[in-house]
All heavy atoms as an XYZ file, in Angstrom:
780
protein
N      14.161    -11.014    -10.928
C      13.030    -11.387    -11.609
C      12.955    -10.553    -13.004
O      13.181     -9.354    -12.877
C      11.812    -11.108    -10.770
C      11.237    -12.312    -10.141
S       9.600    -12.012     -9.478
C       9.985    -11.858     -7.765
N      12.609    -11.161    -13.976
C      12.375    -10.429    -15.194
C      11.004     -9.751    -15.302
O      10.139    -10.114    -14.526
C      12.792    -11.244    -16.361
C      11.810    -12.395    -16.544
O      10.688    -12.309    -16.228
N      12.290    -13.429    -17.302
N      10.889     -8.884    -16.219
C       9.573     -8.122    -16.291
C       8.417     -8.961    -16.589
O       7.333     -8.762    -16.104
C       9.721     -7.002    -17.418
C       8.614     -6.001    -17.259
C       9.867     -7.586    -18.750
C       8.530     -5.137    -16.074
N       8.550    -10.139    -17.345
C       7.294    -11.073    -17.678
C       6.920    -11.630    -16.305
O       5.750    -11.698    -16.080
C       7.837    -12.074    -18.618
C       8.325    -11.505    -19.949
C       6.617    -13.007    -18.932
C       7.354    -10.863    -20.850
N       7.833    -12.093    -15.516
C       7.523    -12.740    -14.268
C       6.854    -11.643    -13.278
O       5.946    -12.065    -12.624
C       8.738    -13.308    -13.659
C       8.514    -14.272    -12.513
C       7.631    -15.415    -12.974
C       9.764    -14.926    -12.129
N       7.383    -10.459    -13.278
C       6.703     -9.294    -12.541
C       5.235     -9.140    -13.009
O       4.287     -9.010    -12.083
C       7.462     -8.014    -12.744
C       8.692     -7.910    -12.039
C       9.440     -8.880    -11.434
C       9.463     -6.601    -11.853
N      10.639     -8.336    -10.842
C      10.576     -6.984    -11.134
C       9.134     -5.314    -12.225
C      11.520     -5.984    -10.764
C      10.112     -4.333    -11.901
C      11.241     -4.688    -11.122
N       5.045     -9.159    -14.268
C       3.696     -8.951    -14.773
C       2.805    -10.068    -14.339
O       1.597     -9.984    -13.915
C       3.658     -8.677    -16.285
C       4.316     -7.449    -16.635
C       2.238     -8.861    -16.867
C       4.576     -7.264    -18.128
N       3.271    -11.337    -14.480
C       2.419    -12.586    -14.172
C       2.145    -12.569    -12.706
O       0.959    -12.715    -12.186
C       3.194    -13.867    -14.552
C       3.236    -13.891    -16.060
C       2.411    -15.063    -13.990
C       4.133    -15.048    -16.611
N       3.226    -12.365    -11.811
C       2.994    -12.316    -10.346
C       2.101    -11.224     -9.978
O       1.125    -11.395     -9.148
C       4.234    -12.387     -9.643
C       4.979    -13.669     -9.779
C       4.146    -11.976     -8.174
C       6.414    -13.691     -9.181
N       2.313    -10.006    -10.592
C       1.426     -8.854    -10.212
C       0.017     -9.127    -10.573
O      -0.956     -8.709     -9.908
N      -0.203     -9.696    -11.777
C      -1.563     -9.944    -12.224
C      -2.276    -10.994    -11.283
O      -3.430    -10.860    -10.911
N      -1.527    -12.036    -11.008
C      -2.189    -13.064    -10.131
C      -2.444    -12.524     -8.682
O      -3.525    -12.713     -8.142
C      -1.276    -14.295     -9.949
C      -1.711    -15.323     -8.907
C      -1.184    -15.024    -11.387
N      -1.494    -11.778     -8.161
C      -1.647    -11.194     -6.773
C      -2.675    -10.165     -6.796
O      -3.536    -10.030     -5.896
C      -0.263    -10.689     -6.313
N      -2.753     -9.328     -7.832
C      -3.835     -8.231     -7.958
C      -5.173     -8.892     -8.063
O      -6.147     -8.342     -7.402
N      -5.291     -9.904     -8.853
C      -6.540    -10.536     -9.041
C      -7.066    -11.221     -7.702
O      -8.217    -11.120     -7.365
C      -6.516    -11.588    -10.105
C      -7.712    -12.432    -10.257
C      -8.935    -12.040    -10.908
C      -8.109    -13.771     -9.581
N      -9.887    -13.082    -10.805
C      -9.284    -14.016    -10.009
C      -7.319    -14.562     -8.814
C      -9.989    -15.238     -9.621
C      -7.901    -15.778     -8.468
C      -9.224    -16.047     -8.833
N      -6.066    -11.797     -6.961
C      -6.450    -12.484     -5.738
C      -6.920    -11.453     -4.763
O      -7.821    -11.581     -3.983
N      -6.151    -10.304     -4.692
C      -6.505     -9.249     -3.715
C      -7.874     -8.656     -4.114
O      -8.692     -8.397     -3.154
C      -5.466     -8.111     -3.800
N      -8.159     -8.557     -5.456
C      -9.468     -8.052     -5.840
C     -10.621     -8.938     -5.378
O     -11.622     -8.446     -4.984
C      -9.460     -7.920     -7.342
C     -10.678     -7.530     -7.965
C     -10.662     -7.514     -9.535
O     -10.451     -8.711    -10.092
O     -10.863     -6.485    -10.126
N     -10.355    -10.263     -5.502
C     -11.397    -11.184     -4.970
C     -11.579    -11.142     -3.479
O     -12.723    -11.167     -3.042
C     -10.984    -12.603     -5.447
C     -10.798    -12.898     -6.876
C     -12.074    -12.512     -7.630
O     -13.171    -12.950     -7.270
N     -11.920    -11.545     -8.672
N     -10.493    -11.042     -2.747
C     -10.548    -11.135     -1.261
C     -11.143     -9.785     -0.748
O     -11.982     -9.832      0.170
C      -9.183    -11.341     -0.677
C      -9.143    -11.136      0.895
C      -8.762    -12.781     -0.980
N     -10.826     -8.731     -1.354
C     -11.191     -7.374     -0.860
C     -12.498     -6.962     -1.487
O     -12.983     -5.906     -1.309
C     -10.256     -6.323     -1.221
C      -8.869     -6.599     -0.584
S      -8.869     -6.516      1.248
C      -8.974     -4.746      1.447
N     -13.135     -7.756     -2.352
C     -14.382     -7.461     -3.053
C     -14.347     -6.154     -3.726
O     -15.196     -5.248     -3.684
C     -15.613     -7.565     -2.037
C     -15.678     -8.693     -1.220
N     -16.109     -9.962     -1.847
C     -15.351     -9.112     -0.003
C     -16.043    -10.950     -0.918
N     -15.617    -10.428      0.200
N     -13.359     -6.066     -4.593
C     -13.188     -4.868     -5.513
C     -13.601     -5.175     -6.878
O     -13.670     -6.431     -7.223
C     -11.778     -4.343     -5.435
O     -11.426     -3.973     -4.100
N     -13.658     -4.202     -7.825
C     -13.772     -4.468     -9.188
C     -12.852     -3.640    -10.047
O     -13.149     -2.534    -10.287
C     -15.334     -4.171     -9.492
C     -15.614     -4.639    -10.872
O     -14.916     -5.378    -11.611
N     -16.752     -4.117    -11.435
N     -11.650     -4.325    -10.281
C     -10.583     -3.523    -11.155
C     -10.425     -4.348    -12.427
O     -10.852     -5.480    -12.518
C      -9.355     -3.533    -10.412
C      -9.436     -2.807     -9.098
N      -9.309     -3.469     -7.898
C      -9.581     -1.525     -8.743
C      -9.407     -2.583     -6.916
N      -9.556     -1.416     -7.397
N      -9.906     -3.707    -13.361
C      -9.478     -4.420    -14.615
C      -8.151     -5.135    -14.526
O      -7.468     -4.966    -13.435
N      -7.825     -5.802    -15.590
C      -6.613     -6.636    -15.569
C      -5.370     -5.735    -15.434
O      -4.431     -6.080    -14.665
C      -6.431     -7.532    -16.781
C      -5.254     -8.348    -16.690
C      -6.415     -6.640    -18.003
C      -5.358     -9.454    -15.731
N      -5.336     -4.497    -16.010
C      -4.178     -3.637    -15.897
C      -4.030     -3.048    -14.497
O      -2.915     -2.925    -14.003
C      -4.264     -2.492    -16.860
C      -4.162     -2.925    -18.370
C      -4.377     -1.713    -19.212
C      -2.807     -3.478    -18.591
N      -5.116     -2.816    -13.775
C      -5.108     -2.319    -12.454
C      -4.692     -3.435    -11.538
O      -3.860     -3.218    -10.533
C      -6.439     -1.697    -12.007
C      -6.416     -1.097    -10.643
S      -5.199      0.103    -10.393
C      -6.135      1.581    -10.366
N      -5.077     -4.701    -11.861
C      -4.618     -5.793    -10.988
C      -3.114     -5.999    -11.105
O      -2.509     -6.215    -10.056
C      -5.354     -7.091    -11.473
C      -6.824     -7.186    -11.029
O      -7.221     -6.360    -10.177
N      -7.518     -7.978    -11.672
N      -2.560     -5.852    -12.270
C      -1.180     -6.010    -12.411
C      -0.359     -4.930    -11.729
O       0.523     -5.086    -11.000
C      -0.811     -6.069    -13.921
C      -1.325     -7.342    -14.646
C       0.656     -5.881    -14.159
C      -1.229     -7.305    -16.118
N      -0.945     -3.712    -11.802
C      -0.280     -2.518    -11.211
C      -0.384     -2.706     -9.711
O       0.621     -2.476     -9.049
C      -1.001     -1.258    -11.679
C      -0.439      0.038    -11.185
C       1.070      0.148    -11.722
C      -1.243      1.261    -11.520
N      -1.512     -3.097     -9.110
C      -1.649     -3.195     -7.721
C      -0.703     -4.288     -7.218
O      -0.116     -4.161     -6.156
C      -3.120     -3.600     -7.363
C      -4.079     -2.468     -7.291
C      -5.485     -3.112     -7.120
C      -3.737     -1.583     -6.185
N      -0.583     -5.357     -7.955
C       0.253     -6.482     -7.486
C       1.776     -6.054     -7.542
O       2.488     -6.375     -6.548
N       2.159     -5.353     -8.636
C       3.610     -4.931     -8.691
C       3.901     -3.874     -7.632
O       4.889     -3.985     -6.954
C       3.940     -4.492    -10.109
C       3.881     -5.572    -11.073
C       5.247     -3.754    -10.178
C       3.921     -5.158    -12.560
N       3.120     -2.819     -7.608
C       3.258     -1.800     -6.614
C       3.184     -2.321     -5.137
O       3.880     -1.904     -4.315
C       2.413     -0.563     -6.844
C       2.479      0.444     -5.704
C       2.688      0.111     -8.247
N       2.192     -3.081     -5.026
C       1.995     -3.709     -3.659
C       3.245     -4.607     -3.240
O       3.648     -4.477     -2.042
N       3.769     -5.312     -4.116
C       5.081     -6.032     -3.789
C       6.203     -5.013     -3.473
O       6.984     -5.416     -2.529
C       5.439     -6.912     -5.021
N       6.350     -4.007     -4.255
C       7.415     -3.085     -3.952
C       7.183     -2.436     -2.550
O       8.197     -2.378     -1.805
C       7.549     -1.981     -5.075
C       8.437     -0.867     -4.706
C       7.928     -2.629     -6.393
N       5.979     -1.969     -2.285
C       5.784     -1.330     -1.001
C       5.942     -2.223      0.148
O       6.666     -1.960      1.125
C       4.263     -0.763     -1.045
C       3.901     -0.240      0.398
C       4.157      0.417     -1.983
N       5.382     -3.478      0.082
C       5.462     -4.339      1.266
C       6.878     -4.903      1.382
O       7.327     -5.138      2.471
C       4.444     -5.450      1.105
C       4.112     -6.259      2.412
C       3.650     -5.126      3.430
C       3.066     -7.164      2.174
N       7.618     -5.062      0.239
C       8.982     -5.539      0.337
C       9.856     -4.463      1.111
O      10.711     -4.834      1.868
C       9.590     -5.835     -0.969
C       9.401     -7.261     -1.448
O       9.592     -8.215     -0.649
N       9.032     -7.490     -2.656
N       9.526     -3.224      0.773
C      10.303     -2.072      1.536
C       9.929     -2.153      3.007
O      10.913     -1.922      3.834
C       9.867     -0.742      0.848
N       8.719     -2.291      3.312
C       8.373     -2.374      4.700
C       9.017     -3.582      5.409
O       9.535     -3.437      6.565
C       6.833     -2.418      4.905
C       6.192     -1.122      4.354
C       6.388     -2.667      6.310
C       4.716     -1.138      4.272
N       8.963     -4.698      4.798
C       9.579     -5.932      5.377
C      11.106     -5.671      5.401
O      11.623     -6.173      6.470
C       9.218     -7.148      4.420
C       7.747     -7.430      4.676
C      10.056     -8.375      4.817
C       7.246     -8.576      3.648
N      11.741     -5.083      4.561
C      13.145     -4.879      4.573
C      13.481     -3.996      5.694
O      14.549     -4.161      6.338
C      13.640     -4.240      3.271
N      12.677     -2.986      5.983
C      12.973     -2.112      7.225
C      12.882     -3.016      8.508
O      13.619     -2.633      9.469
C      11.900     -1.061      7.288
C      12.006      0.081      6.196
C      10.880      1.035      6.341
C      13.280      0.800      6.326
N      12.159     -3.973      8.475
C      12.103     -4.903      9.757
C      13.341     -5.912      9.743
O      13.410     -6.624     10.614
C      10.795     -5.595      9.779
N      14.096     -5.846      8.666
C      15.236     -6.831      8.565
C      14.821     -8.158      8.102
O      15.601     -9.100      8.318
N      13.700     -8.362      7.461
C      13.167     -9.630      6.994
C      13.184     -9.592      5.525
O      13.332     -8.577      4.695
C      11.807     -9.903      7.637
C      11.704     -9.886      9.019
C      10.233     -9.988      9.382
C      12.498    -10.968      9.681
N      13.033    -10.800      4.923
C      12.878    -10.919      3.513
C      12.109    -12.224      3.140
O      12.306    -13.274      3.817
C      14.219    -10.931      2.749
N      11.312    -12.217      2.164
C      10.738    -13.371      1.604
C      11.328    -13.636      0.168
O      11.257    -12.802     -0.591
C       9.258    -13.338      1.546
C       8.404    -13.388      2.822
C       7.042    -13.155      2.629
C       8.641    -14.642      3.450
N      11.848    -14.748     -0.057
C      12.475    -15.086     -1.373
C      11.680    -16.068     -2.259
O      10.672    -16.665     -1.719
N      11.991    -16.199     -3.418
C      11.414    -17.191     -4.327
C      10.130    -16.612     -4.853
O       9.583    -15.570     -4.460
N       9.616    -17.374     -5.850
C       8.331    -16.901     -6.500
C       7.237    -16.982     -5.630
O       6.369    -16.028     -5.516
C       8.148    -17.729     -7.765
C       9.248    -17.459     -8.791
C       6.766    -17.432     -8.388
C       9.207    -18.406    -10.015
N       7.062    -17.936     -4.742
C       5.950    -18.110     -3.903
C       5.988    -17.016     -2.806
O       4.955    -16.380     -2.526
C       5.874    -19.509     -3.207
C       4.709    -19.747     -2.296
C       3.431    -19.551     -2.966
C       4.918    -21.097     -1.636
N       7.104    -16.716     -2.284
C       7.273    -15.628     -1.322
C       6.947    -14.280     -1.895
O       6.269    -13.511     -1.204
N       7.398    -14.053     -3.093
C       7.113    -12.782     -3.765
C       5.566    -12.729     -4.033
O       4.898    -11.591     -4.095
C       7.888    -12.526     -5.001
C       9.317    -12.276     -4.734
C       9.467    -11.161     -3.628
O       8.976    -10.038     -3.919
N      10.150    -11.308     -2.504
N       4.944    -13.843     -4.466
C       3.473    -13.899     -4.760
C       2.729    -13.512     -3.409
O       1.787    -12.749     -3.473
C       3.097    -15.182     -5.244
C       1.623    -15.321     -5.681
C       1.251    -14.338     -6.718
C       1.357    -16.721     -6.056
N       3.157    -14.048     -2.356
C       2.543    -13.750     -1.061
C       2.681    -12.267     -0.727
O       1.689    -11.629     -0.226
C       3.093    -14.587      0.070
C       2.663    -16.184     -0.179
C       2.637    -14.153      1.482
C       3.335    -17.094      0.736
N       3.857    -11.742     -0.842
C       4.150    -10.391     -0.543
C       3.314     -9.433     -1.449
O       2.668     -8.404     -1.118
C       5.669    -10.005     -0.674
C       5.962     -8.488     -0.585
C       6.386    -10.687      0.431
N       3.321     -9.799     -2.816
C       2.509     -9.001     -3.702
C       0.989     -8.962     -3.414
O       0.338     -7.930     -3.467
C       2.754     -9.485     -5.173
N       0.456    -10.134     -3.056
C      -0.890    -10.214     -2.622
C      -1.199     -9.395     -1.469
O      -2.136     -8.673     -1.457
C      -1.257    -11.732     -2.388
C      -2.577    -11.968     -1.775
C      -3.748    -11.812     -2.556
C      -2.669    -12.249     -0.418
C      -4.945    -12.017     -1.872
C      -3.978    -12.432      0.175
C      -5.053    -12.319     -0.555
N      -0.443     -9.538     -0.409
C      -0.583     -8.722      0.815
C      -0.431     -7.229      0.569
O      -1.218     -6.489      1.073
C       0.277     -9.234      1.853
N       0.594     -6.915     -0.306
C       0.704     -5.502     -0.572
C      -0.394     -4.940     -1.412
O      -0.797     -3.785     -1.188
N      -0.996     -5.684     -2.311
C      -2.122     -5.286     -3.128
C      -3.307     -5.077     -2.253
O      -4.058     -4.128     -2.339
C      -2.392     -6.259     -4.274
N      -3.589     -5.985     -1.221
C      -4.684     -5.897     -0.339
C      -4.447     -4.540      0.518
O      -5.477     -3.932      0.729
C      -4.731     -7.077      0.610
S      -5.341     -8.522     -0.253
N      -3.244     -4.336      0.904
C      -2.921     -3.122      1.729
C      -3.265     -1.838      0.961
O      -3.837     -0.919      1.408
C      -1.497     -3.200      2.096
C      -0.984     -1.920      2.920
C      -1.669     -1.923      4.286
C       0.556     -1.953      3.048
N      -2.863     -1.867     -0.359
C      -3.142     -0.673     -1.298
C      -4.645     -0.454     -1.468
O      -5.140      0.628     -1.448
C      -2.375     -0.893     -2.469
C      -0.983     -0.710     -2.483
C      -0.369     -1.007     -3.929
C      -0.475      0.655     -1.975
N      -5.374     -1.574     -1.650
C      -6.863     -1.470     -1.803
C      -7.455     -0.876     -0.537
O      -8.256      0.058     -0.633
C      -7.464     -2.763     -2.239
C      -7.084     -3.175     -3.644
C      -8.976     -2.754     -2.150
C      -7.454     -4.652     -3.996
N      -7.044     -1.411      0.586
C      -7.617     -0.935      1.917
C      -7.229      0.503      2.119
O      -8.130      1.370      2.464
C      -6.974     -1.791      3.041
C      -7.407     -1.405      4.408
C      -8.602     -1.612      4.957
C      -6.671     -0.487      5.188
N      -8.549     -0.989      6.236
C      -7.438     -0.260      6.316
C      -5.392      0.124      5.086
C      -6.975      0.417      7.447
C      -4.907      0.844      6.213
C      -5.760      1.103      7.383
N      -6.034      0.905      1.807
C      -5.549      2.256      2.018
C      -6.244      3.267      1.038
O      -6.782      4.214      1.482
C      -4.058      2.378      1.728
C      -3.382      3.820      2.035
C      -3.615      4.051      3.461
C      -1.960      3.662      1.636
N      -6.477      2.772     -0.191
C      -7.291      3.590     -1.188
C      -8.767      3.786     -0.663
O      -9.216      4.908     -0.845
N      -9.346      2.829     -0.054
C     -10.728      3.016      0.376
C     -10.662      3.904      1.592
O     -11.509      4.795      1.674
C     -11.276      1.576      0.878
C     -11.599      0.671     -0.315
C     -12.119     -0.590      0.226
N     -12.456     -1.499     -0.756
C     -12.685     -2.736     -0.685
N     -12.626     -3.349      0.486
N     -13.004     -3.495     -1.646
N      -9.665      3.837      2.411
C      -9.736      4.733      3.546
C      -9.488      6.206      3.158
O     -10.132      7.041      3.731
C      -8.572      4.331      4.545
C      -8.743      3.014      5.260
C     -10.028      3.027      6.105
N     -10.500      1.747      6.340
C     -11.506      1.202      5.675
N     -12.057      1.825      4.665
N     -11.963     -0.001      5.921
N      -8.567      6.419      2.229
C      -8.394      7.712      1.750
C      -9.546      8.346      0.971
O      -9.858      9.513      1.080
C      -7.217      7.766      0.855
C      -5.779      7.551      1.571
C      -4.696      7.435      0.530
C      -5.480      8.526      2.611
N     -10.200      7.476      0.264
C     -11.418      7.974     -0.454
C     -12.603      8.284      0.389
O     -13.454      9.195      0.092
C     -11.870      6.891     -1.534
C     -12.707      7.378     -2.648
C     -12.929      6.277     -3.594
N     -12.173      5.178     -3.159
C     -12.229      3.940     -3.736
N     -12.918      3.778     -4.726
N     -11.445      2.950     -3.288
N     -12.738      7.540      1.501
C     -13.970      7.735      2.364
C     -13.589      8.524      3.702
O     -14.538      8.773      4.460
C     -14.577      6.374      2.658
C     -14.952      5.633      1.562
N     -15.956      6.060      0.672
C     -14.587      4.462      1.015
C     -16.271      5.151     -0.225
N     -15.377      4.210     -0.083
N     -12.506      8.946      3.824
C     -12.079      9.764      5.090
C     -12.752     11.189      4.987
O     -12.628     11.837      4.000
C     -10.642      9.708      5.210
N     -13.161     11.630      6.100
C     -13.628     13.097      6.164
C     -12.357     13.926      6.305
O     -12.353     15.080      5.909
C     -14.627     13.215      7.275
C     -15.982     12.565      7.017
C     -16.689     13.438      5.802
O     -16.624     14.561      5.810
O     -17.299     12.579      5.098
N     -11.589     13.569      7.317
C     -10.485     14.536      7.644
C      -9.232     13.614      8.095
O      -9.445     12.544      8.702
C     -10.885     15.308      8.817
C      -9.852     16.333      9.272
C     -10.464     17.236     10.348
O     -11.488     17.753     10.095
O      -9.696     17.388     11.302
N      -8.031     13.995      7.686
C      -6.912     13.349      8.183
C      -6.026     14.305      8.978
O      -5.804     15.435      8.587
C      -6.011     12.938      6.859
C      -6.748     12.106      5.890
C      -7.303     12.621      4.799
C      -6.915     10.776      6.131
C      -7.980     11.948      3.868
C      -7.555      9.991      5.092
C      -8.030     10.584      4.009
N      -5.728     13.936     10.088
C      -4.883     14.730     11.042
C      -3.571     14.092     11.203
O      -3.474     12.916     11.634
C      -5.606     14.845     12.411
C      -6.792     15.784     12.332
O      -6.732     16.715     11.757
N      -7.916     15.330     12.992
N      -2.522     14.813     10.951
C      -1.088     14.310     11.238
C      -0.511     15.285     12.177
O      -0.429     16.483     11.846
C      -0.373     14.246      9.939
C      -1.036     13.436      8.837
C      -1.750     13.969      7.854
C      -0.729     12.098      8.810
C      -2.279     13.170      6.864
C      -1.315     11.272      7.920
C      -2.085     11.806      6.883
N      -0.081     14.822     13.239
C       0.621     15.721     14.296
C       2.096     15.596     14.076
O       2.647     14.536     13.995
C       0.264     15.144     15.736
O      -1.112     15.174     15.870
C       0.971     16.123     16.749
N       2.587     16.775     13.839
C       4.075     16.898     13.630
C       4.783     17.300     14.851
O       4.450     18.350     15.318
C       4.381     17.925     12.459
C       3.661     17.663     11.115
C       3.995     18.799     10.214
C       4.061     16.357     10.530
N       5.603     16.496     15.446
C       6.295     16.835     16.643
C       7.794     16.914     16.399
O       8.374     16.065     15.918
C       5.990     15.734     17.744
C       4.600     15.546     18.101
C       4.386     14.512     19.127
C       2.806     14.370     19.500
N       2.601     13.368     20.486
N       8.298     18.028     16.904
C       9.693     18.330     16.809
C      10.254     18.320     18.183
O       9.806     19.064     19.082
C       9.945     19.596     16.062
C      11.542     19.857     16.004
C       9.421     19.518     14.638
N      11.221     17.494     18.466
C      11.852     17.458     19.852
C      10.971     16.584     20.763
O      10.032     15.995     20.305
N      11.308     16.607     22.028
C      10.563     15.709     22.925
C       9.281     16.347     23.515
O       8.582     15.683     24.140
N       9.122     17.567     23.226
C       7.966     18.341     23.762
C       7.004     18.684     22.658
O       7.319     19.285     21.656
C       8.536     19.692     24.360
C       7.472     20.543     25.115
O       6.269     20.172     24.850
N       7.879     21.583     25.739
N       5.700     18.277     22.887
C       4.734     18.536     21.856
C       4.479     20.058     21.591
O       4.083     20.488     20.457
C       3.385     17.886     22.285
C       3.816     16.887     23.386
C       5.190     17.495     23.923
N       4.872     20.976     22.520
C       4.663     22.355     22.294
C       5.991     23.033     21.822
O       6.089     24.232     21.720
N       7.003     22.135     21.375
C       8.205     22.740     20.878
C       8.027     23.437     19.574
O       7.030     23.237     18.849
C       9.226     21.599     20.743
N       9.031     24.235     19.217
C       8.968     25.005     18.066
C       8.886     24.086     16.858
O       9.587     23.098     16.802
C      10.259     25.859     17.970
O      10.148     26.547     16.701
N       7.980     24.361     15.928
C       7.824     23.560     14.710
C       6.705     22.497     14.865
O       6.342     21.899     13.924
N       6.249     22.259     16.124
C       5.219     21.271     16.282
C       3.897     21.953     15.828
O       3.663     23.022     15.979
C       5.205     20.816     17.718
N       2.996     21.030     15.337
C       1.706     21.600     14.960
C       0.963     20.388     14.276
O       1.335     19.270     14.298
N      -0.258     20.773     13.825
C      -1.096     19.819     13.216
C      -1.316     20.257     11.793
O      -1.566     21.410     11.455
C      -2.431     19.791     13.924
C      -3.417     18.822     13.262
C      -2.231     19.489     15.394
N      -1.203     19.223     10.885
C      -1.347     19.457      9.508
C      -2.598     18.690      9.061
O      -2.699     17.470      9.252
C      -0.090     18.801      8.692
C      -0.236     18.905      7.279
C      -0.135     20.092      6.581
C      -0.416     17.743      6.534
C      -0.285     20.139      5.209
C      -0.508     17.815      5.166
C      -0.422     18.987      4.469
N      -3.630     19.409      8.544
C      -4.926     18.720      8.226
C      -5.143     18.765      6.793
O      -4.926     19.729      6.073
C      -6.074     19.541      8.879
S      -5.994     19.483     10.717
N      -5.648     17.614      6.209
C      -6.058     17.445      4.850
C      -7.503     17.314      4.919
O      -8.062     16.402      5.664
C      -5.362     16.348      4.135
C      -3.897     16.390      3.955
C      -3.312     15.128      3.385
C      -3.487     17.591      3.093
N      -8.310     18.015      4.222
C      -9.696     17.847      4.219
C     -10.177     17.606      2.755
O      -9.667     18.066      1.843
C     -10.492     19.069      4.757
C     -10.148     19.421      6.141
C     -10.815     20.669      6.619
N     -10.321     21.166      7.851
C     -10.904     21.026      8.936
N     -12.086     20.349      9.063
N     -10.441     21.398     10.070
N     -11.253     16.675      2.701
C     -11.871     16.347      1.387
C     -12.654     17.501      0.946
O     -13.390     18.062      1.707
C     -12.648     15.096      1.630
C     -13.219     14.531      0.328
C     -13.851     13.223      0.507
N     -15.087     13.418      1.270
C     -15.799     12.350      1.536
N     -15.527     11.230      1.328
N     -16.977     12.597      2.216
N     -12.462     17.896     -0.295
C     -13.247     19.083     -0.845
C     -14.789     18.809     -0.774
O     -15.138     17.727     -0.973
C     -12.777     19.170     -2.290
C     -11.951     18.087     -2.596
C     -11.690     17.373     -1.407
N     -15.539     19.863     -0.447
C     -17.015     19.758     -0.452
C     -17.516     19.452     -1.760
O     -17.001     20.067     -2.820
C     -17.516     21.045      0.079
N     -18.486     18.631     -1.829
C     -19.086     18.243     -3.178
C     -20.359     19.040     -3.411
O     -21.160     19.285     -2.566
C     -19.285     16.813     -3.317
C     -17.979     16.157     -3.029
S     -17.675     15.010     -4.399
C     -16.111     14.302     -3.846
């Protein structure tokens, strides 16, 4: 796909995601969400051994990826605390296992 087609598909997908997710972004953010959403979701789909081809397939992937990014952005912005458990080996008490916490700064 050439860059013009990326911009068109990204803009349409980002605009659609904006409408479905009830967001308010500008045209540049819509294009960015559509393009980045397509890249992210294509990577996830490729890990599963699948692929969607053609312009319509990429539009669907870009739309779903943009929705995913909007959802993720909302979750990160409104979360109080994120806990990620890092486990090394089969035993949670193994060396190197622990909890990594990110906290939102107090306002």
